C-alpha positions as CSV (number, residue, x, y, z in Angstrom):
1,M,2.3,43.2,-26.7
2,E,-1.4,43.4,-27.0
3,V,-3.9,40.9,-25.7
4,Q,-7.4,40.5,-27.2
5,L,-10.0,39.0,-24.9
6,P,-13.3,37.6,-26.1
7,K,-16.1,40.1,-25.4
8,E,-17.5,38.0,-22.5
9,Q,-14.2,37.9,-20.7
10,E,-13.6,41.6,-21.3
11,Q,-16.9,42.4,-19.8
12,A,-16.3,40.1,-16.8
13,L,-12.8,41.6,-16.2
14,Y,-14.3,45.1,-16.4
15,K,-17.0,44.2,-13.9
16,H,-14.5,42.6,-11.5
17,V,-12.1,45.7,-11.6
18,S,-15.1,48.0,-11.2
19,D,-16.3,46.0,-8.1
20,V,-12.8,46.0,-6.6
21,L,-12.6,49.8,-7.0
22,N,-16.0,50.4,-5.6
23,K,-15.3,48.3,-2.5
24,A,-12.0,50.2,-2.1
25,V,-13.8,53.6,-2.2
26,D,-16.4,52.4,0.2
27,N,-13.7,51.2,2.6
28,V,-11.9,54.5,2.5
29,E,-15.1,56.5,3.0
30,N,-16.0,54.3,6.0
31,K,-12.5,54.6,7.5
32,A,-12.5,58.3,7.0
33,N,-16.0,58.5,8.6
34,L,-17.3,60.3,5.5
35,N,-20.7,58.5,5.6
36,S,-21.5,59.3,9.2
37,V,-23.6,62.4,10.0
38,W,-21.8,62.6,13.4
39,M,-18.4,64.1,14.1
40,K,-16.7,63.2,17.4
41,G,-14.8,66.1,19.0
42,K,-13.8,69.5,18.1
43,K,-10.7,68.4,16.1
44,Q,-12.9,66.4,13.7
45,A,-15.4,69.3,13.4
46,C,-12.5,71.7,12.6
47,K,-11.2,69.4,10.0
48,W,-14.6,68.9,8.4
49,L,-15.3,72.7,8.4
50,N,-11.7,73.5,7.5
51,I,-11.5,76.1,10.3
52,S,-9.3,76.7,13.3
53,P,-10.2,75.6,16.9
54,Q,-10.5,79.3,17.8
55,T,-13.1,79.9,15.0
56,L,-15.0,76.8,16.1
57,N,-15.1,78.1,19.7
58,K,-16.5,81.4,18.4
59,L,-19.2,79.6,16.4
60,M,-20.1,77.5,19.5
61,N,-20.4,80.6,21.6
62,R,-22.7,82.1,18.9
63,G,-25.0,79.0,19.1
64,L,-23.5,76.3,16.8
65,P,-25.3,73.1,17.8
66,V,-23.1,70.8,19.9
67,H,-24.0,67.7,21.9
68,Y,-22.1,66.9,25.1
69,L,-21.6,63.7,27.0
70,D,-20.6,65.5,30.2
71,D,-19.8,62.4,32.2
72,M,-17.3,61.3,29.4
73,G,-16.0,64.7,28.4
74,I,-16.9,64.2,24.8
75,C,-18.7,66.4,22.4
76,F,-20.4,65.5,19.1
77,F,-21.5,67.6,16.1
78,N,-24.2,66.6,13.7
79,K,-23.3,67.6,10.1
80,H,-26.9,68.4,9.2
81,E,-27.4,70.6,12.2
82,V,-24.0,72.4,11.6
83,T,-24.9,72.9,7.9
84,K,-28.3,74.3,8.7
85,Y,-26.9,76.6,11.4
86,L,-24.3,78.0,9.0
87,L,-26.8,78.5,6.2
88,E,-29.1,80.5,8.5
89,Q,-26.3,82.9,9.5
């Protein structure tokens, strides 16, 4: 069975589906923290860099930029700083 829509309805349907898909992609990116320049903790940094915790520790010992909140026991990594550091090595 084939349905033919008038051109106006076809364009409106296309726009609606496109909007729904764009919102879904934005939602996934936000939930996955892909749009943030900050990574919280070593686990997230390892996942983003696709490296082991041991390799991350070696990089940190060699000067990889990391930001600590000592009173909370949390560390953060800035994606721009990490990228710059790796490109300069």
